C-alpha positions as CSV (number, residue, x, y, z in Angstrom):
1,M,106.5,102.9,134.1
2,L,106.6,103.4,130.4
3,S,103.7,104.3,128.2
4,T,102.8,102.0,125.3
5,S,104.3,104.4,122.7
6,M,107.6,104.7,124.7
7,L,107.8,100.9,125.1
8,K,107.3,100.4,121.4
9,E,110.0,102.9,120.6
10,E,112.4,101.2,123.0
11,V,111.6,97.8,121.5
12,D,112.3,99.3,118.0
13,V,115.7,100.5,119.1
14,I,116.6,97.1,120.6
15,V,115.4,95.3,117.5
16,D,117.5,97.7,115.4
17,L,120.6,96.9,117.5
18,V,120.0,93.2,117.2
19,A,119.6,93.5,113.4
20,Q,122.9,95.4,113.3
21,K,124.5,92.5,115.3
22,K,125.1,94.8,118.3
23,T,123.9,92.2,120.8
24,E,125.8,93.6,123.8
25,D,124.2,97.1,123.3
26,A,120.8,95.4,122.8
27,K,121.3,93.4,126.0
28,Q,122.2,96.5,128.0
29,R,119.1,98.4,126.8
30,L,116.9,95.4,127.4
31,N,118.2,95.0,131.0
32,H,117.3,98.7,131.6
33,L,113.9,98.2,130.0
34,V,112.8,95.2,132.0
35,P,112.1,96.9,135.3
36,E,110.0,99.6,133.5
37,V,107.6,97.1,131.9
38,S,104.4,96.3,133.7
39,S,102.0,95.6,130.8
40,E,101.2,92.2,129.4
41,Y,102.1,93.6,125.9
42,G,105.5,94.7,127.3
43,R,106.1,91.3,128.9
44,G,105.5,89.6,125.6
45,A,107.9,91.9,123.8
46,I,110.6,91.3,126.5
47,L,110.0,87.5,126.1
48,A,110.5,87.8,122.4
49,L,113.7,89.9,122.7
50,N,115.2,87.6,125.3
51,G,114.5,84.6,123.0
52,I,116.0,86.2,120.0
53,L,119.2,87.2,122.0
54,N,119.5,83.8,123.5
55,V,119.4,82.1,120.1
56,L,121.9,84.5,118.6
57,E,124.3,84.3,121.6
58,N,124.2,80.5,121.5
59,K,125.4,80.5,117.9
60,N,122.2,79.0,116.8
61,A,121.2,81.9,114.5
62,E,120.6,79.5,111.6
63,K,117.6,78.2,113.5
64,M,115.9,81.5,113.1
65,S,117.3,82.5,109.7
66,D,114.2,81.6,107.6
67,Y,112.6,85.0,108.1
68,E,109.9,84.4,105.5
69,K,108.6,81.4,107.5
70,I,108.7,83.5,110.7
71,L,106.7,86.2,109.1
72,R,104.1,83.8,107.6
73,A,103.7,82.2,111.1
74,T,103.3,85.6,112.8
75,E,100.7,86.6,110.3
76,R,98.7,83.3,110.5
77,I,98.7,82.8,114.3
78,P,96.3,85.7,115.1
79,R,93.9,84.4,112.5
80,L,93.9,80.9,113.9
81,Q,93.3,81.7,117.5
82,T,92.4,84.5,119.9
83,I,95.5,86.2,121.3
84,D,95.9,88.3,124.4
85,D,98.2,91.3,124.9
86,M,101.2,89.2,125.9
87,D,100.9,87.2,122.6
88,R,100.4,90.4,120.7
89,G,103.6,91.9,122.2
90,Y,105.5,88.7,121.4
91,L,104.3,88.4,117.8
92,Q,104.7,92.1,117.0
93,T,108.3,92.1,118.3
94,I,109.3,88.9,116.4
95,T,107.7,90.3,113.3
96,K,109.7,93.6,113.6
97,W,112.9,91.6,114.1
98,A,112.3,89.3,111.2
99,K,111.5,92.2,108.8
100,K,114.7,94.1,109.9
101,S,116.9,91.0,109.9
102,R,116.1,89.4,106.6
103,A,118.5,90.0,103.7
104,P,117.4,92.9,101.6
105,V,116.0,92.0,98.2
106,K,118.4,93.0,95.5
107,D,117.1,95.0,92.6
108,S,118.7,93.5,89.5
109,G,117.8,96.7,87.5
110,S,119.6,99.1,89.7
111,V,122.9,100.7,88.7
112,P,125.4,101.1,91.5
113,Q,126.1,104.7,92.5
114,G,129.7,105.6,92.7
């Protein structure tokens, strides 16, 4: 079984792969991760990753494209209700994904390097 820190590192890698649109690589890593997860936090993270991949694979990515709304919701939910470890794993994974997937903010004052 994975320690919490190892689990979080693996979730970060999978989130990075999804953000880079490498869904097949992400699915393979996720499939190898699932049997190693026994904690409620880990189950929540797996649930979030599966949901993200399902939406992206079904060509419904626009349903999850408002990253700012997703981030606002993930910040508000813990303040509105008590959450358990599974909820925490789910929310933290969705938050990581939304932060990495949203379009980078362009700096209008920067000069392109060439």
